[in-house]
Backbone bond lengths (Angstrom), bond angles and torsions (degrees), N, CA, C in turn:
res aa  C-N    CA-C-N  psi(-1)  N-CA   C-N-CA  omega(-1)  CA-C   N-CA-C  phi
1 X - - - 1.464 - - 1.529 109.14 -
2 X 1.330 115.19 132.77 1.454 119.76 -178.12 1.519 109.87 -86.65
3 X 1.314 116.23 138.70 1.457 120.57 -177.86 1.512 110.49 -118.70
4 X 1.324 115.65 150.36 1.456 121.60 174.21 1.513 107.98 -109.92
5 X 1.328 116.72 123.80 1.455 121.19 -179.16 1.518 109.34 -108.74
6 X 1.364 118.69 110.02 1.468 119.64 177.53 1.518 109.71 -69.42
7 X 1.329 115.76 133.76 1.461 119.47 -172.64 1.514 114.28 -118.31
8 X 1.323 118.15 3.92 1.464 119.05 -176.28 1.522 111.65 -58.37
9 X 1.338 117.71 -44.39 1.464 120.76 -179.61 1.522 111.06 -70.31
10 X 1.343 116.51 -40.46 1.473 119.81 179.72 1.519 110.84 -62.88
11 X 1.322 116.59 -36.76 1.466 120.49 -178.19 1.519 111.78 -64.68
12 X 1.337 116.36 -29.16 1.459 119.82 178.96 1.522 111.19 -70.22
13 X 1.337 116.69 -28.11 1.463 120.58 -174.35 1.527 113.46 -97.06
14 X 1.333 117.42 -17.17 1.468 119.52 -171.73 1.521 111.08 -125.31
15 X 1.306 115.86 151.93 1.455 122.22 173.68 1.512 108.47 -111.21
16 X 1.342 118.58 118.23 1.462 119.53 -178.73 1.520 110.79 -66.40
17 X 1.327 116.07 130.99 1.462 120.37 179.45 1.525 111.30 -89.61
18 X 1.324 116.12 -21.59 1.463 120.71 -179.22 1.519 107.22 -108.37
19 X 1.319 117.23 101.70 1.456 122.16 -176.96 1.513 109.06 -86.43
20 X 1.343 116.32 108.52 1.461 120.40 -175.01 1.516 111.90 -61.85
21 X 1.340 117.99 -27.93 1.455 120.50 179.69 1.524 111.23 -61.32
22 X 1.325 117.48 -26.06 1.458 120.80 178.78 1.525 111.35 -71.56
23 X 1.327 116.66 -14.21 1.452 120.05 -178.72 1.525 111.73 -101.36
24 X 1.343 115.47 17.71 1.460 120.63 179.11 1.516 109.63 -124.97
25 X 1.323 114.67 151.15 1.458 119.03 171.96 1.522 109.16 -70.76
26 X 1.316 116.25 149.65 1.465 120.67 175.17 1.534 108.56 -63.79
27 X 1.348 117.53 146.31 1.477 120.66 -178.65 1.525 113.74 -53.33
28 X 1.344 117.67 -38.26 1.470 118.82 179.84 1.530 111.36 -67.54
29 X 1.342 117.09 -32.58 1.467 120.21 176.61 1.525 110.62 -69.41
30 X 1.323 116.15 -40.17 1.471 119.22 178.17 1.523 110.16 -61.51
31 X 1.336 116.09 -44.36 1.473 119.89 178.75 1.528 110.63 -61.83
32 X 1.318 116.45 -43.53 1.469 120.18 -178.33 1.522 111.62 -64.65
33 X 1.337 116.87 -43.56 1.463 119.96 -177.26 1.527 113.07 -76.55
34 X 1.338 116.75 -30.35 1.466 120.68 -176.13 1.521 112.40 -58.67
35 X 1.326 116.89 -33.06 1.465 119.29 -177.72 1.535 112.36 -69.37
36 X 1.336 116.60 -14.81 1.465 119.72 -179.50 1.530 112.66 -101.20
37 X 1.322 116.92 -10.22 1.457 119.71 -175.66 1.512 112.86 -100.32
38 X 1.327 115.69 174.79 1.463 121.70 173.18 1.519 107.33 -115.23
39 X 1.322 115.67 141.11 1.459 121.12 -177.85 1.523 109.39 -99.50
40 X 1.310 115.62 132.97 1.464 121.64 178.47 1.523 108.63 -127.46
41 X 1.330 117.00 140.72 1.457 122.65 178.89 1.518 109.81 -99.70
42 X 1.332 116.29 135.33 1.461 122.43 177.65 1.525 108.86 -120.05
43 X 1.323 116.60 134.68 1.461 121.31 179.40 1.523 110.52 -71.18
44 X 1.311 116.54 155.24 1.457 121.86 175.87 1.523 109.78 -55.84
45 X 1.337 116.65 131.01 1.459 122.03 179.67 1.520 114.50 89.26
46 X 1.338 117.18 -5.78 1.465 120.24 -178.88 1.523 111.51 -70.95
47 X 1.328 116.02 140.45 1.463 121.20 172.81 1.522 106.71 -83.68
48 X 1.322 116.04 116.59 1.464 121.28 -175.90 1.526 110.66 -85.52
49 X 1.323 116.16 -47.03 1.465 122.97 176.78 1.518 107.70 -141.09
50 X 1.322 115.52 157.93 1.454 120.23 175.14 1.523 110.34 -120.41
51 X 1.313 114.26 151.36 1.461 120.92 176.25 1.522 109.53 -52.50
52 X 1.319 116.81 135.96 1.462 125.10 178.84 1.531 113.84 80.94
53 X 1.352 117.78 3.69 1.466 119.79 172.98 1.528 109.10 -67.65
54 X 1.334 116.29 152.84 1.465 120.98 171.08 1.521 107.65 -66.56
55 X 1.324 116.75 134.99 1.474 121.29 -178.94 1.524 108.79 -101.59
56 X 1.327 115.64 98.17 1.462 120.08 -176.80 1.521 113.05 -110.08
57 X 1.346 116.87 12.05 1.464 119.38 179.20 1.522 110.62 -154.33
58 X 1.310 114.01 159.99 1.456 123.65 176.18 1.523 106.20 -106.25
59 X 1.335 117.61 136.63 1.465 120.50 -172.76 1.522 111.56 -120.24
60 X 1.330 115.60 138.49 1.458 123.17 175.10 1.525 106.91 -121.08
61 X 1.321 117.04 126.92 1.460 120.90 178.95 1.529 108.13 -79.52
62 X 1.318 115.39 115.05 1.465 121.09 -179.91 1.530 110.86 -85.45
63 X 1.336 116.66 -40.98 1.467 121.24 176.96 1.520 109.18 -152.15
64 X 1.335 116.54 157.17 1.457 121.19 -178.50 1.520 112.01 85.82
65 X 1.336 114.99 -172.70 1.466 121.18 -179.21 1.526 109.81 -129.96
66 X 1.325 115.47 140.14 1.463 122.74 179.81 1.520 108.74 -117.46
67 X 1.329 116.23 126.12 1.467 121.50 176.98 1.526 108.58 -91.39
68 X 1.322 116.16 125.72 1.458 122.86 -179.98 1.525 107.96 -107.35
69 X 1.335 117.56 123.25 1.470 120.39 -174.15 1.521 111.37 -143.17
70 X 1.334 114.40 165.89 1.467 122.20 174.45 1.517 108.37 -129.57
71 X 1.325 115.04 154.50 1.455 118.92 175.46 1.523 108.97 -91.20
72 X 1.336 115.50 126.84 1.462 119.89 179.28 1.520 110.05 -79.79
73 X 1.320 116.31 170.01 1.461 121.29 -177.33 1.516 112.88 -60.12
74 X 1.336 116.45 -31.12 1.467 119.41 -179.70 1.530 112.46 -83.46
75 X 1.338 116.97 4.36 1.455 121.33 176.76 1.516 114.96 91.89
76 X 1.326 117.82 -7.45 1.456 120.33 179.32 1.522 110.39 -83.36
77 X 1.320 114.43 162.24 1.461 120.81 -177.90 1.518 110.73 -92.34
78 X 1.332 116.35 136.21 1.465 121.84 174.94 1.524 107.67 -117.48
79 X 1.328 116.59 113.74 1.463 121.06 -179.60 1.523 109.12 -77.88
80 X 1.324 116.46 125.89 1.463 121.18 179.45 1.523 111.07 -87.09
81 X 1.326 116.22 -44.76 1.469 120.71 -176.89 1.520 108.50 -165.57
82 X 1.318 115.50 158.73 1.459 122.43 170.48 1.522 106.45 -114.32
83 X 1.330 116.23 124.88 1.461 121.81 -174.83 1.520 109.63 -105.04
84 X 1.332 115.94 127.56 1.459 121.60 178.56 1.516 111.54 -105.73
85 X 1.334 116.64 -171.33 1.468 121.16 -178.43 1.526 112.69 -53.61
86 X 1.317 115.21 133.01 1.463 121.40 -178.31 1.513 112.78 92.48
87 X 1.332 117.24 -16.85 1.452 121.14 177.44 1.519 111.57 -78.13
88 X 1.309 115.97 162.76 1.467 121.00 -176.17 1.520 110.67 -136.30
89 X 1.315 115.22 163.74 1.462 120.70 171.08 1.527 108.75 -156.64
90 X 1.327 114.83 159.85 1.465 120.72 175.85 1.516 115.76 93.22
91 X 1.332 118.23 -5.42 1.465 119.20 -175.49 1.525 111.86 -68.29
92 X 1.339 117.70 -48.98 1.470 120.13 -177.09 1.520 113.16 -62.42
93 X 1.352 119.76 -50.79 1.466 117.58 178.81 1.524 113.05 -65.12
94 X 1.333 116.80 -32.44 1.460 119.16 179.62 1.528 110.86 -65.99
95 X 1.348 117.04 -46.97 1.463 119.95 -178.34 1.525 112.18 -70.34
96 X 1.334 116.82 -30.56 1.470 120.36 -178.72 1.523 112.98 -88.01
97 X 1.340 117.28 -10.04 1.460 120.43 -179.75 1.520 113.72 77.52
98 X 1.328 117.21 15.26 1.462 120.79 179.85 1.524 110.68 -92.62
99 X 1.321 115.98 164.73 1.458 121.10 176.53 1.524 109.35 -78.46
100 X 1.309 115.76 162.71 1.469 120.21 -179.95 1.524 110.24 -66.08
101 X 1.326 116.47 137.72 1.468 121.33 178.71 1.520 111.67 -96.81
102 X 1.334 116.74 -5.01 1.456 120.75 -176.38 1.523 111.05 -134.68
103 X 1.320 114.67 156.67 1.455 121.56 169.53 1.520 108.19 -96.79
104 X 1.327 116.83 150.74 1.459 121.92 179.44 1.520 109.60 -126.40
105 X 1.333 115.89 130.64 1.465 121.63 -179.41 1.522 109.56 -129.80
106 X 1.340 116.55 140.40 1.458 121.54 179.38 1.522 109.61 -78.79
107 X 1.337 116.97 115.60 1.461 120.76 176.75 1.529 111.11 -79.37
108 X 1.315 116.15 -23.44 1.467 123.38 176.65 1.529 106.32 -133.48
109 X 1.307 115.92 -179.93 1.466 119.39 167.88 1.522 106.36 -66.51
110 X 1.324 116.78 122.13 1.473 121.45 -172.34 1.513 111.83 -118.67
111 X 1.312 115.13 143.80 1.463 122.12 167.24 1.517 106.44 -111.38
112 X 1.326 115.48 125.75 1.464 120.38 -177.57 1.523 109.46 -127.21
113 X 1.322 114.89 133.94 1.462 121.38 177.54 1.524 107.63 -93.75
114 X 1.322 116.52 125.24 1.464 122.29 179.80 1.528 109.57 -109.40
115 X 1.328 115.76 130.25 1.461 121.41 175.97 1.521 107.70 -119.78
116 X 1.307 116.50 119.38 1.468 121.51 -175.04 1.529 111.00 -64.18
117 X 1.328 115.54 149.19 1.465 122.31 -175.09 1.528 112.22 -56.83
118 X 1.318 116.73 -48.69 1.462 120.32 -177.74 1.515 112.28 -61.13
119 X 1.336 115.88 -40.71 1.459 120.27 -179.85 1.525 110.88 -67.71
120 X 1.328 117.22 -42.77 1.471 119.09 179.88 1.523 110.99 -64.47
121 X 1.333 117.08 -40.70 1.473 119.26 177.28 1.532 111.04 -60.42
122 X 1.334 115.95 -40.12 1.463 120.41 178.82 1.525 110.35 -65.18
123 X 1.331 117.33 -41.89 1.462 120.98 178.72 1.522 111.25 -63.70
124 X 1.338 116.42 -40.02 1.468 120.86 178.97 1.530 110.56 -63.71
125 X 1.328 116.62 -38.25 1.471 120.88 -179.97 1.526 111.76 -71.75
126 X 1.333 117.00 -37.53 1.461 120.49 -169.78 1.522 114.86 -100.05
127 X 1.337 117.99 -18.66 1.458 120.64 -174.39 1.526 109.38 -120.06
128 X 1.321 116.27 107.34 1.472 120.87 -175.50 1.526 112.00 -62.48
129 X 1.331 117.85 -37.60 1.464 120.69 -178.83 1.523 110.94 -64.73
130 X 1.332 116.50 -42.58 1.469 120.26 178.58 1.518 110.00 -68.01
131 X 1.334 117.49 -42.97 1.467 120.73 178.59 1.527 111.02 -58.66
132 X 1.338 116.10 -48.34 1.466 120.01 -179.13 1.526 111.44 -64.22
133 X 1.330 116.49 -38.14 1.461 120.30 178.86 1.521 112.02 -65.39
134 X 1.328 116.75 -40.39 1.470 121.40 178.23 1.533 110.27 -66.13
135 X 1.320 117.12 -42.19 1.474 120.90 179.19 1.528 110.18 -62.82
136 X 1.335 117.36 -45.40 1.475 120.75 178.46 1.523 110.59 -60.12
137 X 1.321 115.61 -43.18 1.462 120.92 -179.17 1.531 111.09 -62.63
138 X 1.329 117.20 -44.83 1.466 120.57 179.28 1.528 111.27 -65.69
139 X 1.331 117.32 -36.92 1.473 120.29 176.99 1.523 110.74 -64.74
140 X 1.330 117.51 -41.30 1.463 121.17 177.71 1.528 110.54 -64.07
141 X 1.330 116.43 -40.21 1.464 120.03 178.64 1.517 111.17 -63.18
142 X 1.323 117.14 -41.43 1.460 120.85 178.79 1.525 110.25 -64.48
143 X 1.329 116.47 -43.76 1.461 120.78 177.40 1.524 110.74 -61.52
144 X 1.319 116.66 -40.24 1.459 122.02 179.15 1.526 111.07 -64.37
145 X 1.341 116.08 -40.08 1.477 120.26 178.11 1.528 110.29 -62.25
146 X 1.334 117.31 -41.40 1.474 120.66 177.67 1.525 111.03 -64.04
147 X 1.352 116.14 -43.05 1.462 119.81 179.05 1.521 111.28 -62.01
148 X 1.331 116.31 -41.98 1.462 120.68 -179.99 1.517 110.84 -62.89
149 X 1.325 116.78 -42.41 1.469 121.31 178.31 1.528 110.65 -63.12
150 X 1.340 116.47 -43.31 1.469 120.62 177.30 1.519 110.74 -59.56
151 X 1.338 115.73 -44.29 1.460 120.35 -178.58 1.520 111.81 -62.31
152 X 1.341 116.42 -41.68 1.462 120.27 -178.91 1.523 110.78 -65.19
153 X 1.315 116.91 -31.76 1.466 120.53 -179.34 1.528 112.07 -80.95
154 X 1.347 117.14 -32.06 1.449 118.71 -169.44 1.513 117.60 -113.54
155 X 1.344 117.87 -8.42 1.454 119.65 -176.11 1.526 111.36 -109.18
156 X 1.314 115.43 150.78 1.467 120.33 174.84 1.523 109.33 -72.66
157 X 1.333 116.22 166.35 1.459 120.40 178.14 1.526 110.77 -59.87
158 X 1.336 117.09 -40.32 1.476 119.85 179.77 1.520 111.18 -61.40
159 X 1.331 116.82 -40.36 1.463 120.12 178.68 1.524 111.32 -68.21
160 X 1.330 116.43 -43.04 1.473 119.88 178.65 1.522 110.52 -63.52
161 X 1.335 116.60 -40.72 1.463 120.46 178.37 1.524 110.37 -64.83
162 X 1.334 116.90 -42.00 1.465 119.75 177.65 1.514 111.90 -59.43
163 X 1.331 116.46 -43.61 1.469 120.40 177.64 1.520 111.50 -62.23
164 X 1.341 116.42 -43.23 1.464 120.69 -179.60 1.519 110.81 -62.81
165 X 1.333 117.11 -45.01 1.466 120.81 179.86 1.525 111.58 -63.07
166 X 1.338 116.45 -41.24 1.463 119.56 177.95 1.521 111.20 -65.57
167 X 1.331 116.84 -37.88 1.461 120.73 178.60 1.515 112.14 -63.83
168 X 1.335 115.85 -38.14 1.462 120.34 -173.39 1.523 113.18 -91.88
169 X 1.334 117.38 0.34 1.466 120.15 -177.65 1.522 111.49 -67.43
170 X 1.337 115.47 140.51 1.460 119.27 174.24 1.530 108.57 -83.74
171 X 1.324 116.73 -174.76 1.470 120.00 -175.86 1.519 112.38 -65.65
172 X 1.330 116.35 -22.23 1.467 119.96 178.46 1.525 111.22 -85.59
173 X 1.342 116.90 -2.16 1.458 120.71 179.22 1.514 113.92 82.90
174 X 1.328 118.02 23.75 1.473 121.70 179.96 1.519 110.46 -118.51
175 X 1.335 114.73 149.72 1.461 121.69 176.58 1.522 107.69 -122.79
176 X 1.316 116.81 128.01 1.458 121.08 179.44 1.525 109.37 -105.40
177 X 1.335 115.79 92.22 1.454 121.82 177.07 1.511 108.32 -142.99
178 X 1.314 116.43 150.63 1.463 119.07 170.33 1.526 107.89 -80.17
179 X 1.327 116.31 161.76 1.460 119.62 176.45 1.526 110.28 -62.85
180 X 1.330 116.97 -33.44 1.472 120.08 178.32 1.520 111.12 -64.05
181 X 1.344 116.90 -40.54 1.466 120.06 179.00 1.524 110.87 -66.19
182 X 1.325 116.88 -39.78 1.461 119.94 176.84 1.522 110.53 -63.32
183 X 1.339 115.90 -41.96 1.471 120.56 179.81 1.524 110.78 -62.43
184 X 1.346 116.89 -42.17 1.469 120.44 179.56 1.517 110.97 -61.83
185 X 1.326 116.55 -41.71 1.465 119.45 -177.41 1.520 112.55 -68.63
186 X 1.341 117.13 -28.05 1.460 120.03 -179.71 1.522 112.64 -99.95
187 X 1.328 117.37 -3.58 1.460 120.63 176.72 1.516 113.91 70.38
188 X 1.349 116.53 34.70 1.461 121.33 179.27 1.526 109.02 -130.50
189 X 1.330 116.91 177.11 1.463 120.61 179.74 1.527 110.97 -80.27
190 X 1.341 115.88 159.25 1.461 120.51 177.35 1.525 110.83 -64.24
191 X 1.338 116.28 -34.07 1.461 120.10 178.12 1.528 110.38 -61.81
192 X 1.334 116.52 -42.95 1.471 120.61 178.79 1.518 111.21 -62.14
193 X 1.342 115.82 -39.25 1.473 119.46 177.86 1.527 110.39 -64.29
194 X 1.333 116.66 -42.14 1.462 120.31 178.72 1.520 112.02 -59.26
195 X 1.336 115.72 -42.06 1.466 120.20 178.51 1.522 111.09 -66.54
196 X 1.322 116.62 -41.46 1.477 121.10 -179.59 1.527 110.71 -66.34
197 X 1.326 117.59 -37.24 1.461 120.45 178.93 1.526 111.48 -65.47
198 X 1.325 116.74 -33.27 1.458 119.71 177.68 1.524 111.35 -67.70
């Protein structure tokens, strides 16, 4: 069962440590890159990419939500993040030539802009604004990864859950996730999430 958690009161008491805006390309970068990519629509529930696939493109979520997950050793799924409009994935493995480390699934009907690896490399070489924007974005992502690691080491589950809920809140201050999805994203049991929500 999906739950809606109102966050207006929580937002007054807490400061989010994980700023989701840092995990998105700037709007001007999205506009600049969109003209070079192709847009593809994926139905709700569609598997977009699988772990260990060759990463030959960079993806920008134009609409909908994409769940990014990995398979754990015991065969269960661990959700890393849910990416909404303006969010991206695939840049690091594409630039490094590595295979994808995550699977991606469409939680809604999604429109995704794909930019092929060769074209993006050419744009980075020839367009200073795009190159600088990509570098800034990667630096923010690295900083965000460090912050997330710090939070996992130093914050209680309730604090981490509060940060996650604030990050995922829409403009109305609501988050639409099941307790199981929240548990997957934080790497804990659903029972622990239920206790933390109380």
